[in-house]
Gaussian input, Z-matrix of N, CA and C with variables (Angstrom, degrees):
# hf/3-21g

backbone

0 1
 N
 C     1     B1
 C     2     B2     1     A1
 N     3     B3     2     A2     1     D1
 C     4     B4     3     A3     2     D2
 C     5     B5     4     A4     3     D3
 N     6     B6     5     A5     4     D4
 C     7     B7     6     A6     5     D5
 C     8     B8     7     A7     6     D6
 N     9     B9     8     A8     7     D7
 C    10    B10     9     A9     8     D8
 C    11    B11    10    A10     9     D9
 N    12    B12    11    A11    10    D10
 C    13    B13    12    A12    11    D11
 C    14    B14    13    A13    12    D12
 N    15    B15    14    A14    13    D13
 C    16    B16    15    A15    14    D14
 C    17    B17    16    A16    15    D15
 N    18    B18    17    A17    16    D16
 C    19    B19    18    A18    17    D17
 C    20    B20    19    A19    18    D18
 N    21    B21    20    A20    19    D19
 C    22    B22    21    A21    20    D20
 C    23    B23    22    A22    21    D21
 N    24    B24    23    A23    22    D22
 C    25    B25    24    A24    23    D23
 C    26    B26    25    A25    24    D24
 N    27    B27    26    A26    25    D25
 C    28    B28    27    A27    26    D26
 C    29    B29    28    A28    27    D27
 N    30    B30    29    A29    28    D28
 C    31    B31    30    A30    29    D29
 C    32    B32    31    A31    30    D30
 N    33    B33    32    A32    31    D31
 C    34    B34    33    A33    32    D32
 C    35    B35    34    A34    33    D33
 N    36    B36    35    A35    34    D34
 C    37    B37    36    A36    35    D35
 C    38    B38    37    A37    36    D36
 N    39    B39    38    A38    37    D37
 C    40    B40    39    A39    38    D38
 C    41    B41    40    A40    39    D39
 N    42    B42    41    A41    40    D40
 C    43    B43    42    A42    41    D41
 C    44    B44    43    A43    42    D42
 N    45    B45    44    A44    43    D43
 C    46    B46    45    A45    44    D44
 C    47    B47    46    A46    45    D45
 N    48    B48    47    A47    46    D46
 C    49    B49    48    A48    47    D47
 C    50    B50    49    A49    48    D48
 N    51    B51    50    A50    49    D49
 C    52    B52    51    A51    50    D50
 C    53    B53    52    A52    51    D51
 N    54    B54    53    A53    52    D52
 C    55    B55    54    A54    53    D53
 C    56    B56    55    A55    54    D54
 N    57    B57    56    A56    55    D55
 C    58    B58    57    A57    56    D56
 C    59    B59    58    A58    57    D57
 N    60    B60    59    A59    58    D58
 C    61    B61    60    A60    59    D59
 C    62    B62    61    A61    60    D60
 N    63    B63    62    A62    61    D61
 C    64    B64    63    A63    62    D62
 C    65    B65    64    A64    63    D63
 N    66    B66    65    A65    64    D64
 C    67    B67    66    A66    65    D65
 C    68    B68    67    A67    66    D66
 N    69    B69    68    A68    67    D67
 C    70    B70    69    A69    68    D68
 C    71    B71    70    A70    69    D69
 N    72    B72    71    A71    70    D70
 C    73    B73    72    A72    71    D71
 C    74    B74    73    A73    72    D72
 N    75    B75    74    A74    73    D73
 C    76    B76    75    A75    74    D74
 C    77    B77    76    A76    75    D75
 N    78    B78    77    A77    76    D76
 C    79    B79    78    A78    77    D77
 C    80    B80    79    A79    78    D78
 N    81    B81    80    A80    79    D79
 C    82    B82    81    A81    80    D80
 C    83    B83    82    A82    81    D81
 N    84    B84    83    A83    82    D82
 C    85    B85    84    A84    83    D83
 C    86    B86    85    A85    84    D84
 N    87    B87    86    A86    85    D85
 C    88    B88    87    A87    86    D86
 C    89    B89    88    A88    87    D87
 N    90    B90    89    A89    88    D88
 C    91    B91    90    A90    89    D89
 C    92    B92    91    A91    90    D90
 N    93    B93    92    A92    91    D91
 C    94    B94    93    A93    92    D92
 C    95    B95    94    A94    93    D93
 N    96    B96    95    A95    94    D94
 C    97    B97    96    A96    95    D95
 C    98    B98    97    A97    96    D96
 N    99    B99    98    A98    97    D97
 C   100   B100    99    A99    98    D98
 C   101   B101   100   A100    99    D99
 N   102   B102   101   A101   100   D100
 C   103   B103   102   A102   101   D101
 C   104   B104   103   A103   102   D102
 N   105   B105   104   A104   103   D103
 C   106   B106   105   A105   104   D104
 C   107   B107   106   A106   105   D105
 N   108   B108   107   A107   106   D106
 C   109   B109   108   A108   107   D107
 C   110   B110   109   A109   108   D108
 N   111   B111   110   A110   109   D109
 C   112   B112   111   A111   110   D110
 C   113   B113   112   A112   111   D111
 N   114   B114   113   A113   112   D112
 C   115   B115   114   A114   113   D113
 C   116   B116   115   A115   114   D114
 N   117   B117   116   A116   115   D115
 C   118   B118   117   A117   116   D116
 C   119   B119   118   A118   117   D117
 N   120   B120   119   A119   118   D118
 C   121   B121   120   A120   119   D119
 C   122   B122   121   A121   120   D120
 N   123   B123   122   A122   121   D121
 C   124   B124   123   A123   122   D122
 C   125   B125   124   A124   123   D123
 N   126   B126   125   A125   124   D124
 C   127   B127   126   A126   125   D125
 C   128   B128   127   A127   126   D126
 N   129   B129   128   A128   127   D127
 C   130   B130   129   A129   128   D128
 C   131   B131   130   A130   129   D129
 N   132   B132   131   A131   130   D130
 C   133   B133   132   A132   131   D131
 C   134   B134   133   A133   132   D132
 N   135   B135   134   A134   133   D133
 C   136   B136   135   A135   134   D134
 C   137   B137   136   A136   135   D135
 N   138   B138   137   A137   136   D136
 C   139   B139   138   A138   137   D137
 C   140   B140   139   A139   138   D138
 N   141   B141   140   A140   139   D139
 C   142   B142   141   A141   140   D140
 C   143   B143   142   A142   141   D141
 N   144   B144   143   A143   142   D142
 C   145   B145   144   A144   143   D143
 C   146   B146   145   A145   144   D144
 N   147   B147   146   A146   145   D145
 C   148   B148   147   A147   146   D146
 C   149   B149   148   A148   147   D147
 N   150   B150   149   A149   148   D148
 C   151   B151   150   A150   149   D149
 C   152   B152   151   A151   150   D150
 N   153   B153   152   A152   151   D151
 C   154   B154   153   A153   152   D152
 C   155   B155   154   A154   153   D153
 N   156   B156   155   A155   154   D154
 C   157   B157   156   A156   155   D155
 C   158   B158   157   A157   156   D156
 N   159   B159   158   A158   157   D157
 C   160   B160   159   A159   158   D158
 C   161   B161   160   A160   159   D159
 N   162   B162   161   A161   160   D160
 C   163   B163   162   A162   161   D161
 C   164   B164   163   A163   162   D162
 N   165   B165   164   A164   163   D163
 C   166   B166   165   A165   164   D164
 C   167   B167   166   A166   165   D165
 N   168   B168   167   A167   166   D166
 C   169   B169   168   A168   167   D167
 C   170   B170   169   A169   168   D168
 N   171   B171   170   A170   169   D169
 C   172   B172   171   A171   170   D170
 C   173   B173   172   A172   171   D171
 N   174   B174   173   A173   172   D172
 C   175   B175   174   A174   173   D173
 C   176   B176   175   A175   174   D174
 N   177   B177   176   A176   175   D175
 C   178   B178   177   A177   176   D176
 C   179   B179   178   A178   177   D177
 N   180   B180   179   A179   178   D178
 C   181   B181   180   A180   179   D179
 C   182   B182   181   A181   180   D180
 N   183   B183   182   A182   181   D181
 C   184   B184   183   A183   182   D182
 C   185   B185   184   A184   183   D183
 N   186   B186   185   A185   184   D184
 C   187   B187   186   A186   185   D185
 C   188   B188   187   A187   186   D186
 N   189   B189   188   A188   187   D187
 C   190   B190   189   A189   188   D188
 C   191   B191   190   A190   189   D189
 N   192   B192   191   A191   190   D190
 C   193   B193   192   A192   191   D191
 C   194   B194   193   A193   192   D192
 N   195   B195   194   A194   193   D193
 C   196   B196   195   A195   194   D194
 C   197   B197   196   A196   195   D195
 N   198   B198   197   A197   196   D196
 C   199   B199   198   A198   197   D197
 C   200   B200   199   A199   198   D198

   B1=1.4512
   B2=1.5321
   B3=1.3192
   B4=1.4558
   B5=1.5251
   B6=1.3260
   B7=1.4533
   B8=1.5279
   B9=1.3314
   B10=1.4627
   B11=1.5233
   B12=1.3188
   B13=1.4762
   B14=1.5214
   B15=1.3551
   B16=1.4578
   B17=1.5340
   B18=1.3229
   B19=1.4608
   B20=1.5272
   B21=1.3104
   B22=1.4732
   B23=1.5333
   B24=1.3466
   B25=1.4581
   B26=1.5368
   B27=1.3268
   B28=1.4590
   B29=1.5346
   B30=1.3273
   B31=1.4682
   B32=1.5195
   B33=1.3214
   B34=1.4620
   B35=1.5185
   B36=1.3254
   B37=1.4676
   B38=1.5235
   B39=1.3292
   B40=1.4713
   B41=1.5207
   B42=1.3323
   B43=1.4525
   B44=1.5262
   B45=1.3130
   B46=1.4546
   B47=1.5276
   B48=1.3271
   B49=1.4527
   B50=1.5276
   B51=1.3072
   B52=1.4581
   B53=1.5328
   B54=1.3212
   B55=1.4696
   B56=1.5264
   B57=1.3249
   B58=1.4590
   B59=1.5188
   B60=1.3360
   B61=1.4485
   B62=1.5226
   B63=1.3383
   B64=1.4465
   B65=1.5114
   B66=1.3381
   B67=1.4534
   B68=1.5203
   B69=1.3458
   B70=1.4608
   B71=1.5295
   B72=1.3312
   B73=1.4483
   B74=1.5035
   B75=1.3256
   B76=1.4602
   B77=1.5167
   B78=1.3143
   B79=1.4552
   B80=1.5317
   B81=1.3100
   B82=1.4494
   B83=1.5331
   B84=1.3328
   B85=1.4590
   B86=1.5121
   B87=1.3140
   B88=1.4721
   B89=1.5261
   B90=1.3061
   B91=1.4582
   B92=1.5186
   B93=1.3561
   B94=1.4571
   B95=1.5196
   B96=1.3073
   B97=1.4868
   B98=1.5223
   B99=1.3041
   B100=1.4660
   B101=1.5137
   B102=1.3203
   B103=1.4563
   B104=1.5253
   B105=1.3187
   B106=1.4574
   B107=1.5355
   B108=1.3264
   B109=1.4594
   B110=1.5275
   B111=1.3093
   B112=1.4694
   B113=1.5202
   B114=1.3412
   B115=1.4693
   B116=1.5293
   B117=1.3289
   B118=1.4609
   B119=1.5182
   B120=1.3348
   B121=1.4611
   B122=1.5388
   B123=1.3149
   B124=1.4573
   B125=1.5307
   B126=1.3342
   B127=1.4555
   B128=1.5194
   B129=1.3269
   B130=1.4589
   B131=1.5324
   B132=1.3162
   B133=1.4610
   B134=1.5362
   B135=1.3306
   B136=1.4688
   B137=1.5202
   B138=1.3316
   B139=1.4554
   B140=1.5401
   B141=1.3338
   B142=1.4535
   B143=1.5424
   B144=1.3334
   B145=1.4762
   B146=1.5301
   B147=1.3275
   B148=1.4649
   B149=1.5182
   B150=1.3106
   B151=1.4538
   B152=1.5241
   B153=1.3105
   B154=1.4653
   B155=1.5151
   B156=1.3183
   B157=1.4552
   B158=1.5305
   B159=1.3206
   B160=1.4501
   B161=1.5260
   B162=1.3318
   B163=1.4774
   B164=1.5125
   B165=1.3185
   B166=1.4628
   B167=1.5107
   B168=1.3346
   B169=1.4625
   B170=1.5296
   B171=1.3046
   B172=1.4633
   B173=1.5211
   B174=1.2983
   B175=1.4551
   B176=1.5207
   B177=1.3187
   B178=1.4725
   B179=1.5262
   B180=1.3035
   B181=1.4576
   B182=1.5174
   B183=1.3161
   B184=1.4638
   B185=1.5239
   B186=1.3340
   B187=1.4654
   B188=1.5249
   B189=1.3196
   B190=1.4426
   B191=1.5278
   B192=1.3389
   B193=1.4514
   B194=1.5209
   B195=1.3156
   B196=1.4527
   B197=1.5328
   B198=1.3366
   B199=1.4696
   B200=1.5078
   A1=108.22
   A2=115.35
   A3=120.51
   A4=110.94
   A5=115.15
   A6=122.27
   A7=110.80
   A8=116.39
   A9=120.12
   A10=111.42
   A11=117.71
   A12=120.41
   A13=110.69
   A14=117.24
   A15=120.37
   A16=111.03
   A17=115.87
   A18=120.36
   A19=110.36
   A20=117.60
   A21=120.51
   A22=112.07
   A23=116.89
   A24=120.60
   A25=110.08
   A26=116.61
   A27=120.95
   A28=110.09
   A29=116.60
   A30=120.86
   A31=110.03
   A32=117.70
   A33=120.20
   A34=112.32
   A35=117.71
   A36=119.55
   A37=111.04
   A38=117.31
   A39=121.99
   A40=111.45
   A41=117.77
   A42=120.79
   A43=109.72
   A44=116.57
   A45=121.43
   A46=112.45
   A47=117.08
   A48=120.83
   A49=111.19
   A50=116.25
   A51=121.35
   A52=108.39
   A53=115.95
   A54=121.41
   A55=111.05
   A56=116.67
   A57=120.49
   A58=111.50
   A59=115.18
   A60=121.06
   A61=109.30
   A62=116.06
   A63=122.33
   A64=110.04
   A65=116.02
   A66=122.83
   A67=107.22
   A68=116.58
   A69=121.78
   A70=114.09
   A71=116.43
   A72=121.38
   A73=115.97
   A74=117.30
   A75=121.95
   A76=109.29
   A77=115.84
   A78=121.52
   A79=109.10
   A80=117.12
   A81=122.22
   A82=108.48
   A83=115.83
   A84=121.21
   A85=107.73
   A86=116.37
   A87=122.59
   A88=109.68
   A89=115.05
   A90=124.23
   A91=113.29
   A92=115.84
   A93=120.66
   A94=109.69
   A95=114.85
   A96=121.14
   A97=109.02
   A98=115.61
   A99=121.00
   A100=110.45
   A101=117.12
   A102=121.48
   A103=111.16
   A104=117.92
   A105=121.32
   A106=111.31
   A107=117.04
   A108=120.97
   A109=110.14
   A110=117.33
   A111=120.96
   A112=111.58
   A113=116.57
   A114=120.64
   A115=109.92
   A116=116.83
   A117=121.57
   A118=109.92
   A119=117.07
   A120=121.26
   A121=110.16
   A122=117.36
   A123=121.24
   A124=111.12
   A125=117.15
   A126=120.87
   A127=111.61
   A128=117.56
   A129=120.99
   A130=111.39
   A131=117.42
   A132=121.11
   A133=110.64
   A134=116.23
   A135=120.05
   A136=112.32
   A137=117.39
   A138=120.65
   A139=113.76
   A140=116.58
   A141=119.44
   A142=113.87
   A143=116.56
   A144=120.94
   A145=111.62
   A146=115.93
   A147=120.82
   A148=109.14
   A149=116.34
   A150=120.86
   A151=110.70
   A152=115.92
   A153=122.24
   A154=108.00
   A155=116.27
   A156=121.60
   A157=107.19
   A158=115.78
   A159=121.34
   A160=109.27
   A161=116.80
   A162=122.29
   A163=109.41
   A164=115.39
   A165=119.99
   A166=108.72
   A167=117.06
   A168=120.88
   A169=113.48
   A170=117.15
   A171=119.76
   A172=107.38
   A173=117.10
   A174=121.10
   A175=110.62
   A176=117.83
   A177=120.93
   A178=110.51
   A179=118.13
   A180=120.86
   A181=112.48
   A182=115.65
   A183=121.65
   A184=109.66
   A185=115.82
   A186=120.87
   A187=107.52
   A188=115.50
   A189=123.24
   A190=108.23
   A191=116.61
   A192=122.40
   A193=108.53
   A194=116.80
   A195=122.08
   A196=109.18
   A197=116.67
   A198=121.66
   A199=111.44
   D1=137.20
   D2=-177.85
   D3=-73.74
   D4=163.33
   D5=179.06
   D6=-54.78
   D7=-48.43
   D8=-177.07
   D9=-64.27
   D10=-41.86
   D11=179.78
   D12=-64.15
   D13=-39.67
   D14=177.26
   D15=-61.29
   D16=-43.31
   D17=179.91
   D18=-63.38
   D19=-42.84
   D20=179.86
   D21=-64.62
   D22=-36.15
   D23=176.87
   D24=-65.18
   D25=-40.26
   D26=177.94
   D27=-61.30
   D28=-45.55
   D29=179.93
   D30=-62.53
   D31=-43.93
   D32=-178.34
   D33=-67.41
   D34=-22.89
   D35=176.63
   D36=-73.81
   D37=-18.42
   D38=-177.95
   D39=-99.47
   D40=-39.25
   D41=179.55
   D42=-115.49
   D43=148.23
   D44=-176.22
   D45=-77.44
   D46=-36.97
   D47=-177.43
   D48=-81.60
   D49=151.38
   D50=175.14
   D51=-95.42
   D52=80.93
   D53=-177.69
   D54=-116.10
   D55=25.24
   D56=-177.36
   D57=-114.32
   D58=149.50
   D59=177.56
   D60=-159.79
   D61=162.62
   D62=176.96
   D63=-107.91
   D64=144.70
   D65=172.74
   D66=-146.16
   D67=119.27
   D68=-179.81
   D69=51.80
   D70=38.97
   D71=177.06
   D72=84.63
   D73=-1.70
   D74=179.53
   D75=-104.37
   D76=134.10
   D77=177.86
   D78=-89.59
   D79=125.76
   D80=177.99
   D81=-113.52
   D82=132.46
   D83=178.92
   D84=-130.36
   D85=121.70
   D86=-178.74
   D87=-101.24
   D88=160.10
   D89=173.59
   D90=58.22
   D91=49.34
   D92=175.31
   D93=-131.31
   D94=158.98
   D95=178.46
   D96=-88.99
   D97=168.75
   D98=177.08
   D99=-62.18
   D100=-36.90
   D101=178.56
   D102=-64.10
   D103=-41.98
   D104=176.69
   D105=-66.01
   D106=-37.62
   D107=177.67
   D108=-62.81
   D109=-39.87
   D110=177.69
   D111=-65.16
   D112=-38.84
   D113=178.12
   D114=-65.63
   D115=-41.54
   D116=178.74
   D117=-63.40
   D118=-45.16
   D119=179.93
   D120=-59.13
   D121=-46.32
   D122=-179.66
   D123=-61.98
   D124=-44.45
   D125=-179.86
   D126=-64.13
   D127=-40.68
   D128=179.13
   D129=-65.78
   D130=-42.08
   D131=177.34
   D132=-61.53
   D133=-44.92
   D134=-178.93
   D135=-64.67
   D136=-36.93
   D137=-175.77
   D138=-83.15
   D139=-36.04
   D140=-174.79
   D141=-105.00
   D142=-7.63
   D143=177.72
   D144=52.42
   D145=47.67
   D146=178.85
   D147=-140.72
   D148=171.95
   D149=176.51
   D150=-80.77
   D151=150.78
   D152=177.87
   D153=-130.24
   D154=131.35
   D155=172.79
   D156=-105.77
   D157=117.86
   D158=-178.97
   D159=-103.13
   D160=131.63
   D161=179.59
   D162=-131.91
   D163=138.34
   D164=173.94
   D165=-75.96
   D166=130.82
   D167=-175.06
   D168=-109.85
   D169=-34.02
   D170=-177.89
   D171=-150.74
   D172=-168.65
   D173=-177.98
   D174=-54.50
   D175=-42.06
   D176=-178.41
   D177=-135.85
   D178=39.64
   D179=-179.30
   D180=-133.88
   D181=149.51
   D182=179.84
   D183=-136.70
   D184=153.42
   D185=173.68
   D186=-116.98
   D187=150.30
   D188=-178.93
   D189=-128.51
   D190=114.60
   D191=178.79
   D192=-103.57
   D193=134.30
   D194=-178.25
   D195=-95.75
   D196=127.65
   D197=179.64
   D198=-127.04

């Protein structure tokens, strides 16, 4: 399974809706709360052992950059 597919599976295990996608290596997730974004960040860090930069993108959207 590719890196992006693994990340999307992790996101879907936390949120019920499929509102996530990748663009230029950045993961975008729409229609989530700050609490859900924090859970996603923690899960991504635990699974990929890398840094994550989380940014608020819209009223209910966040982006996750892998560093």
